[in-house]
C-alpha positions in Angstrom: -46.6 117.0 93.5 -43.4 118.6 94.4 -40.2 118.5 92.1 -38.7 116.0 94.5 -41.6 113.5 94.4 -44.4 112.7 96.9 -42.5 110.4 99.3 -42.4 111.9 102.8 -40.0 109.0 103.8 -37.0 107.2 102.5 -38.4 103.8 101.3 -35.2 101.9 101.5 -34.9 102.4 105.3 -36.8 100.3 107.7 -38.4 101.5 111.0 -35.0 101.4 112.8 -33.2 103.2 110.0 -31.4 100.2 108.5 -31.1 99.9 104.9 -33.1 97.2 103.0 -34.6 96.1 99.7 -38.1 97.3 99.3 -40.8 94.6 99.1 -42.5 95.2 95.8 -44.6 91.9 95.8 -47.8 93.7 96.5 -47.4 96.3 93.7 -49.3 96.1 90.6 -47.6 95.1 87.4 -47.7 97.9 85.1 -45.7 99.3 82.2 -43.1 101.6 83.4 -40.8 104.0 81.5 -38.0 106.4 82.7 -36.2 108.9 80.6 -32.9 110.5 81.9 -30.8 112.9 80.2 -27.1 114.3 80.6 -24.4 116.1 78.9 -20.7 115.9 78.0 -19.2 119.3 77.5 -15.9 119.5 75.6 -13.6 121.7 73.4 -15.2 122.4 69.9 -12.3 120.7 68.3 -13.0 117.4 70.4 -16.8 117.5 69.3 -15.7 117.8 65.6 -13.3 114.9 66.0 -16.0 112.7 67.6 -18.8 113.7 65.1 -16.4 113.0 62.1 -15.8 109.6 63.5 -12.0 110.2 63.7 -11.3 109.4 67.4 -8.3 107.0 67.8 -10.4 104.6 69.8 -13.0 104.2 67.2 -16.7 104.9 67.0 -17.1 107.1 70.2 -20.9 107.5 69.7 -21.8 103.8 68.8 -19.5 102.5 71.7 -21.2 104.8 74.2 -24.7 103.8 73.1 -23.8 100.1 73.4 -22.1 100.7 76.9 -25.2 102.5 78.2 -27.6 99.7 77.2 -25.3 97.1 78.7 -25.0 99.2 81.9 -28.8 99.4 82.3 -29.1 95.7 82.2 -26.5 95.4 85.0 -28.0 98.2 87.3 -29.0 95.7 90.1 -25.4 94.6 90.3 -24.1 98.1 90.7 -26.7 99.8 92.9 -27.0 97.8 96.1 -30.8 97.9 96.7 -32.1 97.8 93.2 -34.2 94.9 92.1 -33.1 92.9 89.1 -35.5 93.7 86.2 -36.3 91.9 82.9 -36.0 95.1 80.9 -38.1 95.2 77.8 -36.3 98.1 76.0 -33.5 100.4 76.5 -32.3 103.2 74.2 -29.4 105.6 74.4 -29.6 108.5 72.0 -26.6 110.8 71.6 -26.6 114.1 69.8 -24.1 116.7 69.2 -24.8 120.2 70.5 -22.3 122.8 69.2 -23.8 125.4 71.6 -22.5 123.5 74.6 -20.2 122.6 73.0 -20.6 118.8 73.5 -22.9 115.9 73.4 -26.5 115.5 74.8 -27.2 112.0 76.0 -30.8 110.8 76.4 -31.5 107.2 77.9 -34.8 105.5 78.1 -35.6 102.3 80.0 -38.8 100.2 79.9 -40.3 97.4 81.8 -43.5 95.7 82.7 -43.2 94.9 86.2 -43.9 96.0 89.9 -41.0 98.6 90.3 -39.8 101.6 88.3 -36.7 101.8 85.9 -35.4 105.2 86.9 -32.1 103.7 88.1 -31.6 101.7 85.0 -32.1 104.8 82.8 -29.8 106.9 85.1 -27.2 104.0 84.9 -27.5 103.9 81.1 -27.1 107.8 80.7 -24.2 107.9 83.2 -22.3 105.1 81.6 -22.7 106.4 78.1 -21.3 109.8 79.3 -18.3 107.9 81.1 -17.7 106.1 77.9 -17.5 109.2 75.9 -15.1 110.6 78.4 -12.9 107.5 78.3 -12.8 107.4 74.4 -12.0 111.1 74.0 -9.8 111.8 77.1 -6.6 111.4 75.2 -7.5 114.6 73.2 -9.5 116.5 76.0 -9.1 115.7 79.7 -11.1 118.8 80.4 -14.4 117.4 79.4 -17.2 117.8 82.0 -20.0 115.2 82.6 -23.1 116.9 84.0 -26.7 117.7 84.2 -27.8 114.1 84.4 -31.4 114.1 85.7 -34.6 112.2 85.5 -36.8 114.0 82.9 -39.9 111.8 82.9 -41.3 108.6 84.4 -44.5 106.7 84.0 -46.2 103.9 85.4 -46.8 102.5 89.0 -48.7 104.1 91.8 -47.5 107.6 91.3 -48.4 107.6 87.6 -46.7 110.1 85.1 -44.2 112.5 86.2 -42.2 115.1 84.1 -39.6 117.5 85.3 -40.7 121.1 84.8 -39.3 122.5 81.5 -38.7 119.1 80.0 -38.9 119.0 76.2 
């Protein structure tokens, strides 16, 4: 399978090329998991401030974690053709990385259902990164959000997939 997946067509387009919600009613109900990672790079002093818990807006890491979880639950309201899912678990882990310098964000979404949770994990990671930026922008407007990507997914017809070089 290629790094871009095994689809030879765009599933959200009908025969005429019009966008539509995919019918998943004939898909098997399986346990599905997606893991997405991203980074927020920043000045070393900003990282130190966040890690020490001294940001003026409060607990940056805790707030970003909660924001990511909340966002995953609302993905279908943000991405027009996503199905609403009854998520069984969402985690957002944020670790400092002095080598960036910055924070590494890892979001995992899990569901037992007929469609995948990649967009929910993507949304969780993205919103966690945006929240970090929002809470620290007063001291570092030069922060960069980046490297948001699907690391791994499992479940469904395509089975297990993992990006090359994933931990």
